[in-house]
N, C-alpha and C positions, 0 to 999 in steps of 0.2 A: 133096402131098396137099391134096386137094381140100375143098370147105368144109364139105359135108354129113358127112364124115371127122372133122373138125377138131371141129364141132360137136357129136358125137356123144361126143368124148373129151371134152371140156369140161363136156356134162352127166354122165358118169361122175366127171369132180374133182371135183363139186360133194359129193359124197358121201362122198370121201374125207380121211382125215385128213392133218394135216402130217406127212411121213415124216420132212424133215431140213430144219435150222435153219443158217443162216448167220447167225453173228455179228459181233461187232466185228472179228474176226481174218481175214474175208473167207473165199474159195473157197481153204478149205488143201487138201492132197493126202486128208485125213481124209475131208472134206466130198465130196470126188470119187469117196472110194471108195462111201463109203454111199451118194451117188446110184447109181453102178453097180450095187451089190448088188440094191438097191431096183428099178431096172429091169431087171435079170435076172430078178429075183421076179416082179415085179408087170408089168411092161411099160409103166407110167404110175405117176408120182411128183409129190407135191406139196411143195414147196420155200418154206421161210419166209425172211423176212429179220428177225433181231431187230430193234427199234428203234434200238440204240445204232450198228448197223451204218450207215457213210454210203454201202453200195452202195445202187440204186438197181433194182427187179426189171426194168422194161425197157430197161433198158442192160444185167445182167447175163445174162439170158436165151437170147439169140442165143449169146454169147461161151460159156457154159454147154453150150446144144446143139451147136453146130459140135467143141468139146474133147472130147464122150462121144457125137458121131455120131447124135443123135439128134434128136427136131421137136420144136421149141418148140411149145405149144400155145397158153397164154394166159398174161399178164403183169398180174394186178390189186391194183394196191395194193401190200402187202408179200407177195404169195401169186406163185409161177409155177408152171407145169404143164408139164410135159416127156413127152415119149412117146418109146419105143425098141421095136420086136419084137423079142422074144428065145425064140427057139427052146427054150429052157429052162423058158420058162413053159409051166404046165399047163394053167391055164386063161386063154386067149387072148382078149383082149377085144374085138378084133376080128376 
């Protein structure tokens, strides 16, 4: 993915609400399923880490993206943004 596309996705992500929250128990099967459903429906998902989580967004984003077959867009503070093209999405963002 080139830098212009990544910048466009970052600007889109600024207006998004956090869809999935990761808590103290970390990345569970339920969390992965929520992220997958959001990626299929919207192609982009903003994930938040709760303060009681020992995980760090910058360490977790690549692992999540790889396991989901998605592209890591950004990780700032306790927020992450992941993108994956979905043929089932009605309004493609790219």
